[in-house]
N, C-alpha and C positions, 0 to 999 in steps of 0.2 A: 231312160234318157239321163236322169240325174246321175246314175252310177257311171255312165259312159263319160261324163264330164269330170267326175271326181278323180279318176286315175290320171289323166293328162295333167291336171292341176297339181296333183301330188308329186308326180314325176318332175314337173317344172320347178316346183318349190324346192325339192330335194336337190336338184341340179344346182340351184343357186346357193344352197347351203354348202354343198360339197366343194364348190369352186372357191369359196372364201374361208377355208378352214384356218388359214394363218392370220386372218384379220377379224376384228370385231366390227360388226355392222350396226349402225344406229339408225333405225327408221325415223322418218320425219312425219310430222303432221301434214306437211305439204307435198307428200309424194305425188308424182305424176302431174305437177304443176308445170306448164310450159314456160320456159325462160329463154329469152333471146340470148344469143352467144355474147353479145356486148354486155349484158347485165349479169352473166353467170358469175364473174368474180365477186361482185357486190352481193349477190344472192348467197354464194358460198360463205362469205364472211359473216353475213347475217345469221345463217343457220348454225354455223360453228359457235358464234358468240352466244346465241340463244341456248344451244345444247349444253355448253360448258360454263356458262355464266362468266364470260370474260369480255373485256372491251374489244370491239372489232378492230380498233387501231393497233392492238397488240398482235394481230394475226398477219403472218407473212404468206403470200400466195405466189406460186410459180405460174408461168404461162400455161394456157390450156394445152393439153396433150390429146391427141386423137388416137384411140385404141379400140380396134375392132368395131368401128362405127360409133362408139361412145365418146363422150368428151369428159376428160378427167382433169381436175384442178388439184394439184398437190399443194400442201401448205403445212405450216407449223406455227406453234406459239409456245412461249416460255411458261413452264409450270412453276419454276423458281429460278434462282440465279445460275443453276448448273444443269437443269434438265429441260428438255423440250418434249412436246407431244406432237407427233407428225400424223397427218390425216390426208384423206383424199375425198373431194366432193365429186360425185359421179352424176353425169347427165346422160340419158339415153340418146340413141341416134335421132329420135324425133324431138330432141331438145327438152324433154321432160326431166324433172329432177328425180333422181333415184335414191339419194341419201348420202350419208357420210360413212366412210370406212376409216377406222383407226389403224394406221400403219404401224407405228411404234410408240410405246410409252416409255418415259424415263430415258430418252436418248441423251447421252452426255453431251453437253455443250461446252467443251473445254477449249479454251483459246491456247494456241501454241505459238510461241515467239521464237524465231530463229536467232541463233547466236551471231 
């Protein structure tokens, strides 16, 4: 019976890894904690601040997006005066926290002024 459960778990975990090949995933200590949709932005900021050691007031979040049943909150914070780090907080369809995905690192934050 144990061997029968191992194969589906292995396939499931590999499917998750293959689907996120272009992003870095950071697991959380609070995985699978249920969070109400109203509190998701606060929860996301708290987790990002904790993982990267930054002040939560320096984190900018976009509105919640609904993708394939999951809820995703994209955001960014400044690494220095010219670079940003972009991330996404992911919540499963049952409102459980799934973790943070790093979207892009060292994105140029250049201001352009028109003539």
